[in-house]
C-alpha positions as CSV (number, residue, x, y, z in Angstrom):
1,M,-39.1,51.9,32.9
2,N,-38.5,48.8,35.0
3,E,-35.9,46.1,34.4
4,D,-38.2,43.8,32.5
5,E,-39.3,46.6,30.2
6,R,-35.6,47.5,29.5
7,A,-34.9,43.8,28.7
8,V,-37.8,43.6,26.3
9,R,-36.8,46.9,24.7
10,A,-33.2,45.7,24.2
11,A,-34.5,42.5,22.5
12,V,-36.8,44.4,20.3
13,D,-34.1,46.8,19.3
14,G,-31.8,43.9,18.5
15,E,-34.5,42.2,16.4
16,M,-35.1,45.3,14.4
17,R,-31.4,45.8,13.8
18,L,-31.2,42.3,12.4
19,L,-34.1,43.1,10.0
20,D,-32.3,46.4,8.9
21,P,-30.9,45.9,5.4
22,R,-27.9,48.1,6.3
23,V,-27.0,45.7,9.2
24,R,-27.8,42.6,7.3
25,A,-25.3,43.6,4.5
26,V,-22.4,43.5,7.0
27,P,-21.7,40.0,8.4
28,D,-19.7,41.4,11.4
29,L,-22.7,43.4,12.5
30,V,-25.0,40.4,12.2
31,L,-22.6,38.3,14.2
32,E,-22.5,40.9,17.0
33,L,-26.2,40.3,17.4
34,L,-26.2,36.5,17.2
35,D,-25.4,34.3,20.2
36,P,-22.5,31.9,19.5
37,E,-24.9,29.0,20.1
38,F,-27.6,30.6,17.8
39,T,-29.9,28.2,15.9
40,E,-32.9,28.9,13.7
41,I,-35.6,26.8,12.2
42,G,-36.6,28.8,9.2
43,A,-40.0,29.1,7.6
44,S,-38.7,26.8,5.0
45,G,-38.0,24.1,7.6
46,R,-34.3,24.4,7.2
47,R,-32.1,24.5,10.3
48,W,-29.5,27.3,10.5
49,D,-26.6,28.3,12.8
50,A,-24.8,31.6,13.2
51,R,-22.4,31.1,10.3
52,S,-24.9,29.6,7.8
53,V,-27.5,32.3,8.4
54,L,-25.0,34.9,7.1
55,T,-25.6,33.6,3.6
56,V,-29.2,34.7,3.9
57,T,-28.7,38.0,5.7
58,S,-26.0,39.2,3.4
59,D,-27.5,38.1,0.1
60,G,-29.2,41.4,-0.5
61,S,-32.7,40.0,-0.5
62,V,-33.8,42.6,2.1
63,S,-33.0,45.9,0.6
64,P,-34.0,49.5,1.6
65,Q,-36.4,49.4,-1.3
66,A,-38.1,46.2,0.0
67,P,-37.8,46.1,3.8
68,V,-39.4,43.6,6.0
69,E,-42.6,45.0,7.4
70,V,-43.1,44.1,11.1
71,S,-46.3,44.2,13.1
72,D,-47.8,42.8,16.3
73,M,-44.4,42.8,18.1
74,S,-44.6,41.7,21.7
75,G,-42.1,40.6,24.2
76,T,-42.1,38.7,27.5
77,V,-39.3,38.2,30.1
78,L,-39.2,34.4,30.6
79,A,-36.4,34.5,33.2
80,P,-33.7,37.0,34.2
81,G,-31.7,37.6,31.1
82,V,-34.1,35.7,28.7
83,V,-36.7,37.5,26.5
84,H,-39.2,35.9,24.1
85,L,-40.4,38.0,21.2
86,T,-43.2,37.2,18.8
87,Y,-44.2,39.3,15.7
88,F,-45.6,39.1,12.2
89,A,-43.3,39.8,9.3
90,D,-44.2,40.4,5.7
91,H,-41.4,40.6,3.1
92,Q,-42.7,41.1,-0.4
93,G,-45.8,39.0,0.3
94,R,-43.9,36.2,2.1
95,R,-45.8,36.4,5.4
96,A,-44.7,34.6,8.6
97,W,-45.1,34.6,12.3
98,R,-41.7,34.9,14.0
99,S,-40.5,33.9,17.4
100,S,-37.2,34.8,18.9
101,L,-35.4,34.1,22.1
102,W,-32.8,36.6,23.2
103,R,-30.4,36.1,26.1
104,L,-28.2,38.5,27.9
105,T,-24.5,37.7,27.7
106,E,-21.3,39.4,28.9
107,S,-21.3,41.3,25.6
108,G,-25.0,42.3,25.6
109,W,-28.2,40.9,24.3
110,R,-27.8,38.2,21.6
111,L,-30.3,36.3,19.6
112,Y,-30.2,32.7,20.8
113,F,-33.0,31.0,18.9
114,H,-35.4,32.0,16.1
115,Q,-38.3,30.3,14.3
116,G,-40.5,31.4,11.4
117,T,-43.8,29.8,10.4
118,L,-45.3,30.8,7.0
119,T,-49.0,31.9,6.9
120,G,-51.5,32.0,4.1
């Protein structure tokens, strides 16, 4: 596995951890994966930062009984230390294309930006 493949794998692993109900239920675990400068434009159109997104991740809406189903995950290294992921997510019929930018920091790979777009 080359350096780009390792970077994409690290970003995918981080993204999947953020979707894991057990991780989402623990704010400190979520914060370990979010860049301090994290922003999100949600599928609702709302803008989030690292602190405000904790209200959504820890609200229990993603449970082990109703996990987010992910498909078509792909990743590309945009520059050294920057990975762009795209994937399709379905959570209880709420379907969206997702796009995430991950960057390598001194403490590891962190989600820097995320956007979701609802689909029909």
